[in-house]
Every structure is written in structure tokens, then in C-alpha cells.
OpenMM code with the backbone's topology and positions (N, CA, C; nanometers):
from openmm import Vec3, app, unit

residues = "MET GLU LYS ILE LEU ALA VAL VAL VAL MET VAL LEU LEU LEU TYR VAL ALA GLY ASN ALA PHE HIS ILE VAL PHE LYS THR TYR GLN GLU ASP ASP GLU PHE HIS HIS PRO THR LEU GLU ILE LEU PRO VAL HIS TRP ILE MET ASP PHE LEU LEU PHE ILE SER ARG LYS LEU ALA PRO ALA THR TYR PHE VAL VAL LEU PHE LYS THR LEU SER PHE LEU TYR GLY LEU PHE ILE VAL GLY VAL ILE ILE LEU ILE LEU SER PHE PHE PHE PHE".split()
positions = [
    Vec3(14.3150, 21.4294, -2.5314),
    Vec3(14.2152, 21.5217, -2.4811),
    Vec3(14.1100, 21.4493, -2.3960),
    Vec3(14.0712, 21.3281, -2.4406),
    Vec3(13.9693, 21.2569, -2.3634),
    Vec3(14.0233, 21.2096, -2.2292),
    Vec3(14.1555, 21.1911, -2.2188),
    Vec3(14.2122, 21.1526, -2.0892),
    Vec3(14.2065, 21.2692, -1.9904),
    Vec3(14.2239, 21.3884, -2.0395),
    Vec3(14.2129, 21.5056, -1.9515),
    Vec3(14.0685, 21.5207, -1.9027),
    Vec3(13.9743, 21.5022, -1.9920),
    Vec3(13.8336, 21.5077, -1.9529),
    Vec3(13.7997, 21.3978, -1.8529),
    Vec3(13.8545, 21.2783, -1.8733),
    Vec3(13.8310, 21.1683, -1.7794),
    Vec3(13.8884, 21.2009, -1.6418),
    Vec3(14.0040, 21.2651, -1.6372),
    Vec3(14.0631, 21.3034, -1.5089),
    Vec3(13.9764, 21.4077, -1.4391),
    Vec3(13.9255, 21.5044, -1.5128),
    Vec3(13.8398, 21.6069, -1.4533),
    Vec3(13.7112, 21.5446, -1.3989),
    Vec3(13.6515, 21.4560, -1.4760),
    Vec3(13.5292, 21.3888, -1.4312),
    Vec3(13.5576, 21.3033, -1.3086),
    Vec3(13.6714, 21.2351, -1.3057),
    Vec3(13.7049, 21.1531, -1.1905),
    Vec3(13.7274, 21.2369, -1.0651),
    Vec3(13.7886, 21.3533, -1.0809),
    Vec3(13.8088, 21.4408, -0.9648),
    Vec3(13.6746, 21.4887, -0.9104),
    Vec3(13.5832, 21.5270, -0.9981),
    Vec3(13.4506, 21.5693, -0.9528),
    Vec3(13.3756, 21.4540, -0.8855),
    Vec3(13.3866, 21.3342, -0.9419),
    Vec3(13.3205, 21.2187, -0.8818),
    Vec3(13.3848, 21.1792, -0.7485),
    Vec3(13.5153, 21.1976, -0.7373),
    Vec3(13.5807, 21.1725, -0.6089),
    Vec3(13.5295, 21.2688, -0.5023),
    Vec3(13.5035, 21.3924, -0.5418),
    Vec3(13.4464, 21.4889, -0.4478),
    Vec3(13.3077, 21.4430, -0.4015),
    Vec3(13.2268, 21.3969, -0.4941),
    Vec3(13.0922, 21.3508, -0.4599),
    Vec3(13.0987, 21.2282, -0.3696),
    Vec3(13.1850, 21.1315, -0.4032),
    Vec3(13.1980, 21.0114, -0.3207),
    Vec3(13.2544, 21.0451, -0.1836),
    Vec3(13.3494, 21.1355, -0.1786),
    Vec3(13.4042, 21.1774, -0.0502),
    Vec3(13.3009, 21.2450, 0.0367),
    Vec3(13.2141, 21.3225, -0.0245),
    Vec3(13.1071, 21.3872, 0.0506),
    Vec3(13.0103, 21.2824, 0.1056),
    Vec3(12.9793, 21.1817, 0.0267),
    Vec3(12.8891, 21.0760, 0.0734),
    Vec3(12.9514, 20.9992, 0.1895),
    Vec3(13.0800, 20.9671, 0.1796),
    Vec3(13.1460, 20.8956, 0.2882),
    Vec3(13.1634, 20.9842, 0.4114),
    Vec3(13.1795, 21.1148, 0.3908),
    Vec3(13.1885, 21.2082, 0.5036),
    Vec3(13.0586, 21.2084, 0.5836),
    Vec3(12.9474, 21.2031, 0.5153),
    Vec3(12.8169, 21.2005, 0.5817),
    Vec3(12.7999, 21.0712, 0.6609),
    Vec3(12.8501, 20.9613, 0.6067),
    Vec3(12.8342, 20.8326, 0.6743),
    Vec3(12.9070, 20.8321, 0.8084),
    Vec3(13.0247, 20.8894, 0.8139),
    Vec3(13.1083, 20.8755, 0.9324),
    Vec3(13.1007, 20.9928, 1.0293),
    Vec3(13.0157, 21.0909, 1.0044),
    Vec3(13.0004, 21.1992, 1.1017),
    Vec3(12.8696, 21.1811, 1.1774),
    Vec3(12.8587, 21.2474, 1.2899),
    Vec3(12.7366, 21.2357, 1.3689),
    Vec3(12.6271, 21.3199, 1.3054),
    Vec3(12.5075, 21.2670, 1.3070),
    Vec3(12.3942, 21.3346, 1.2443),
    Vec3(12.3363, 21.4379, 1.3400),
    Vec3(12.3095, 21.5568, 1.2866),
    Vec3(12.2391, 21.6614, 1.3598),
    Vec3(12.1249, 21.7092, 1.2712),
    Vec3(12.0192, 21.7546, 1.3331),
    Vec3(11.8971, 21.7889, 1.2592),
    Vec3(11.9186, 21.9004, 1.1576),
    Vec3(12.0038, 21.9964, 1.1882),
    Vec3(12.0226, 22.1118, 1.0990),
    Vec3(12.1493, 22.1001, 1.0148),
    Vec3(12.1885, 21.9777, 0.9800),
    Vec3(12.3100, 21.9569, 0.9017),
    Vec3(12.2945, 22.0078, 0.7593),
    Vec3(12.4044, 22.0577, 0.7071),
    Vec3(12.4170, 22.0827, 0.5641),
    Vec3(12.4953, 21.9645, 0.5080),
    Vec3(12.4444, 21.9014, 0.4048),
    Vec3(12.5051, 21.7787, 0.3561),
    Vec3(12.5988, 21.8012, 0.2393),
    Vec3(12.6542, 21.9182, 0.2299),
    Vec3(12.7521, 21.9463, 0.1261),
    Vec3(12.8452, 22.0555, 0.1764),
    Vec3(12.9597, 22.0598, 0.1160),
    Vec3(13.0545, 22.1655, 0.1466),
    Vec3(13.0333, 22.2780, 0.0458),
    Vec3(13.0413, 22.4022, 0.0876),
    Vec3(13.0158, 22.5116, -0.0065),
    Vec3(13.1317, 22.5376, -0.1020),
    Vec3(13.2286, 22.4475, -0.1089),
    Vec3(13.3442, 22.4712, -0.1936),
    Vec3(13.3136, 22.4488, -0.3412),
    Vec3(13.2218, 22.3604, -0.3717),
    Vec3(13.1949, 22.3271, -0.5109),
    Vec3(13.0447, 22.3202, -0.5323),
    Vec3(12.9854, 22.4296, -0.5686),
    Vec3(12.8404, 22.4346, -0.5872),
    Vec3(12.7996, 22.4018, -0.7308),
    Vec3(12.8941, 22.3607, -0.8134),
    Vec3(12.8605, 22.3249, -0.9507),
    Vec3(12.7777, 22.1977, -0.9533),
    Vec3(12.8164, 22.1023, -0.8697),
    Vec3(12.7467, 21.9750, -0.8638),
    Vec3(12.6282, 21.9852, -0.7686),
    Vec3(12.5169, 21.9280, -0.8034),
    Vec3(12.4004, 21.9312, -0.7125),
    Vec3(12.4088, 21.8232, -0.6055),
    Vec3(12.5186, 21.8229, -0.5307),
    Vec3(12.5410, 21.7206, -0.4287),
    Vec3(12.4358, 21.7305, -0.3198),
    Vec3(12.4010, 21.8515, -0.2802),
    Vec3(12.3034, 21.8678, -0.1728),
    Vec3(12.1651, 21.8195, -0.2151),
    Vec3(12.1322, 21.8256, -0.3440),
    Vec3(12.0036, 21.7726, -0.3905),
    Vec3(11.9994, 21.6211, -0.3722),
    Vec3(12.1099, 21.5563, -0.4059),
    Vec3(12.1153, 21.4109, -0.3947),
    Vec3(12.1046, 21.3692, -0.2484),
    Vec3(12.1790, 21.4372, -0.1623),
    Vec3(12.1757, 21.4022, -0.0205),
    Vec3(12.0395, 21.4362, 0.0417),
    Vec3(11.9792, 21.5466, -0.0001),
    Vec3(11.8449, 21.5789, 0.0491),
    Vec3(11.7426, 21.4756, 0.0021),
    Vec3(11.7590, 21.4262, -0.1201),
    Vec3(11.6702, 21.3228, -0.1709),
    Vec3(11.6859, 21.1931, -0.0915),
    Vec3(11.8112, 21.1541, -0.0615),
    Vec3(11.8333, 21.0344, 0.0191),
    Vec3(11.7762, 21.0520, 0.1599),
    Vec3(11.7869, 21.1710, 0.2152),
    Vec3(11.7294, 21.1968, 0.3469),
    Vec3(11.5774, 21.1913, 0.3419),
    Vec3(11.5180, 21.2432, 0.2352),
    Vec3(11.3726, 21.2378, 0.2177),
    Vec3(11.3242, 21.0932, 0.2095),
    Vec3(11.3958, 21.0121, 0.1306),
    Vec3(11.3589, 20.8709, 0.1173),
    Vec3(11.3690, 20.7997, 0.2512),
    Vec3(11.4759, 20.8255, 0.3237),
    Vec3(11.4947, 20.7553, 0.4505),
    Vec3(11.3923, 20.7994, 0.5549),
    Vec3(11.3504, 20.9243, 0.5509),
    Vec3(11.2472, 20.9699, 0.6452),
    Vec3(11.1111, 20.9090, 0.6117),
    Vec3(11.0830, 20.8872, 0.4854),
    Vec3(10.9541, 20.8292, 0.4467),
    Vec3(10.9499, 20.6782, 0.4685),
    Vec3(11.0622, 20.6094, 0.4521),
    Vec3(11.0623, 20.4636, 0.4590),
    Vec3(11.0832, 20.4084, 0.5994),
    Vec3(11.1488, 20.4831, 0.6857),
    Vec3(11.1836, 20.4297, 0.8175),
    Vec3(11.1173, 20.5115, 0.9274),
    Vec3(11.0939, 20.4486, 1.0427),
    Vec3(11.0420, 20.5247, 1.1568),
    Vec3(11.1454, 20.6264, 1.2060),
    Vec3(11.1011, 20.7146, 1.2911),
    Vec3(11.1860, 20.8252, 1.3346),
    Vec3(11.3125, 20.7794, 1.4062),
    Vec3(11.3073, 20.6648, 1.4693),
    Vec3(11.4257, 20.6196, 1.5420),
    Vec3(11.5310, 20.5565, 1.4517),
    Vec3(11.4917, 20.5130, 1.3317),
    Vec3(11.5841, 20.4415, 1.2451),
    Vec3(11.6171, 20.5128, 1.1144),
    Vec3(11.5631, 20.6306, 1.0906),
    Vec3(11.5871, 20.6904, 0.9594),
    Vec3(11.7312, 20.7375, 0.9436),
    Vec3(11.7991, 20.7685, 1.0524),
    Vec3(11.9394, 20.8098, 1.0419),
    Vec3(12.0258, 20.6925, 0.9968),
    Vec3(11.9974, 20.5746, 1.0483),
    Vec3(12.0721, 20.4556, 1.0069),
    Vec3(12.0470, 20.4260, 0.8595),
    Vec3(11.9223, 20.4365, 0.8172),
    Vec3(11.8908, 20.4147, 0.6760),
    Vec3(11.9556, 20.5203, 0.5880),
    Vec3(11.9548, 20.6454, 0.6326),
    Vec3(12.0166, 20.7533, 0.5557),
    Vec3(12.1668, 20.7310, 0.5415),
    Vec3(12.2331, 20.6912, 0.6476),
    Vec3(12.3768, 20.6663, 0.6398),
    Vec3(12.4065, 20.5443, 0.5531),
    Vec3(12.3201, 20.4426, 0.5579),
    Vec3(12.3381, 20.3259, 0.4722),
    Vec3(12.3211, 20.3627, 0.3254),
    Vec3(12.2186, 20.4414, 0.2948),
    Vec3(12.1983, 20.4856, 0.1563),
    Vec3(12.3133, 20.5737, 0.1086),
    Vec3(12.3645, 20.6588, 0.1955),
    Vec3(12.4789, 20.7427, 0.1587),
    Vec3(12.6024, 20.6578, 0.1314),
    Vec3(12.6228, 20.5545, 0.2133),
    Vec3(12.7365, 20.4651, 0.1922),
    Vec3(12.7239, 20.3909, 0.0596),
    Vec3(12.6049, 20.3403, 0.0301),
    Vec3(12.5841, 20.2705, -0.0976),
    Vec3(12.6008, 20.3641, -0.2161),
    Vec3(12.5557, 20.4876, -0.2016),
    Vec3(12.5739, 20.5869, -0.3073),
    Vec3(12.7227, 20.6156, -0.3285),
    Vec3(12.7974, 20.6281, -0.2187),
    Vec3(12.9421, 20.6489, -0.2303),
    Vec3(13.0108, 20.5316, -0.2975),
    Vec3(12.9707, 20.4090, -0.2634),
    Vec3(13.0276, 20.2905, -0.3285),
    Vec3(12.9939, 20.2867, -0.4774),
    Vec3(12.8728, 20.3290, -0.5127),
    Vec3(12.8340, 20.3343, -0.6534),
    Vec3(12.9230, 20.4324, -0.7299),
    Vec3(12.9466, 20.5483, -0.6719),
    Vec3(13.0307, 20.6485, -0.7385),
    Vec3(13.1745, 20.5979, -0.7510),
    Vec3(13.2262, 20.5299, -0.6485),
    Vec3(13.3606, 20.4721, -0.6568),
    Vec3(13.3655, 20.3659, -0.7671),
    Vec3(13.2599, 20.2881, -0.7828),
    Vec3(13.2538, 20.1915, -0.8918),
    Vec3(13.2557, 20.2579, -1.0285),
    Vec3(13.1866, 20.3710, -1.0411),
    Vec3(13.1891, 20.4465, -1.1669),
    Vec3(13.3297, 20.4988, -1.1947),
    Vec3(13.3986, 20.5440, -1.0909),
    Vec3(13.5361, 20.5924, -1.1079),
    Vec3(13.6268, 20.4784, -1.1529),
    Vec3(13.6093, 20.3606, -1.0958),
    Vec3(13.6909, 20.2457, -1.1370),
    Vec3(13.6627, 20.2081, -1.2816),
    Vec3(13.5370, 20.2147, -1.3232),
    Vec3(13.5049, 20.1881, -1.4645),
    Vec3(13.5680, 20.2914, -1.5568),
    Vec3(13.5650, 20.4172, -1.5182),
    Vec3(13.6292, 20.5212, -1.5998),
    Vec3(13.7793, 20.4957, -1.6076),
    Vec3(13.8403, 20.4613, -1.4945),
    Vec3(13.9841, 20.4314, -1.4951),
    Vec3(14.0176, 20.3139, -1.5857),
    Vec3(13.9384, 20.2078, -1.5762),
    Vec3(13.9686, 20.0895, -1.6578),
    Vec3(13.9414, 20.1146, -1.8057),
    Vec3(13.8450, 20.1981, -1.8372),
    Vec3(13.8127, 20.2240, -1.9775),
    Vec3(13.9134, 20.3169, -2.0434),
    Vec3(13.9534, 20.4240, -1.9742),
    Vec3(14.0381, 20.5236, -2.0373),
    Vec3(14.1872, 20.5025, -2.0151),
    Vec3(14.2268, 20.4333, -1.9109),
    Vec3(14.3692, 20.4281, -1.8799),
    Vec3(14.4291, 20.2885, -1.8844),
    Vec3(14.3491, 20.1834, -1.8997),
    Vec3(14.4069, 20.0487, -1.9047),
    Vec3(14.3613, 19.9750, -2.0272),
] * unit.nanometer
topology = app.Topology()
chain = topology.addChain("A")
for resn in residues:
    res = topology.addResidue(resn, chain)
    for name in ("N", "CA", "C"):
        topology.addAtom(name, app.Element.getBySymbol(name[0]), res)
């Protein structure tokens, strides 16, 4: 039973990491929505809005997009690391 739960959690985390990597590799526009409306269970847009808020406060207007994409990339890498830990704990 716990393996099924681990698979479900990993699928949800893969969605979150994929969304973070999607933001990194697309062009930034001012009126972007930073989440797909397919899965509103997870507060993905809150996390991305928070990262955008941080990057706007910490960087000047010309560089906040670079900082936002860097923070999104690091967040995606963190989530992938959590998925690897779940895989190693439950399946190996």
C-alpha cells in the first residue's frame, strides 16, 4: 500500500517539477500564468508567484526574469531530488 502512495506522490511531484522546468525554458511575458489548469489540487501557482515576488524584490527590473528562472530551476532540481529520495527509500 505504501508503494502505491509513493507512486502517487511521485507523479504529483513530477508534475510540479515539470511545471518549474517549463517556466525556465519558455519566454517570459508579463501576464503569464505559471501553472496549467489541469491540476488545481496542488498550489503550484502560489509557489511560482512567491518565487516571482522574491525575484522582483531582490533584483532590478532588468534582471528579475533571470533570477526568477534561476529560482524556478533550483526549485525544480530540489523536487527532482525529493523524487530520487522517495525512489531510493521505497523501491531500493
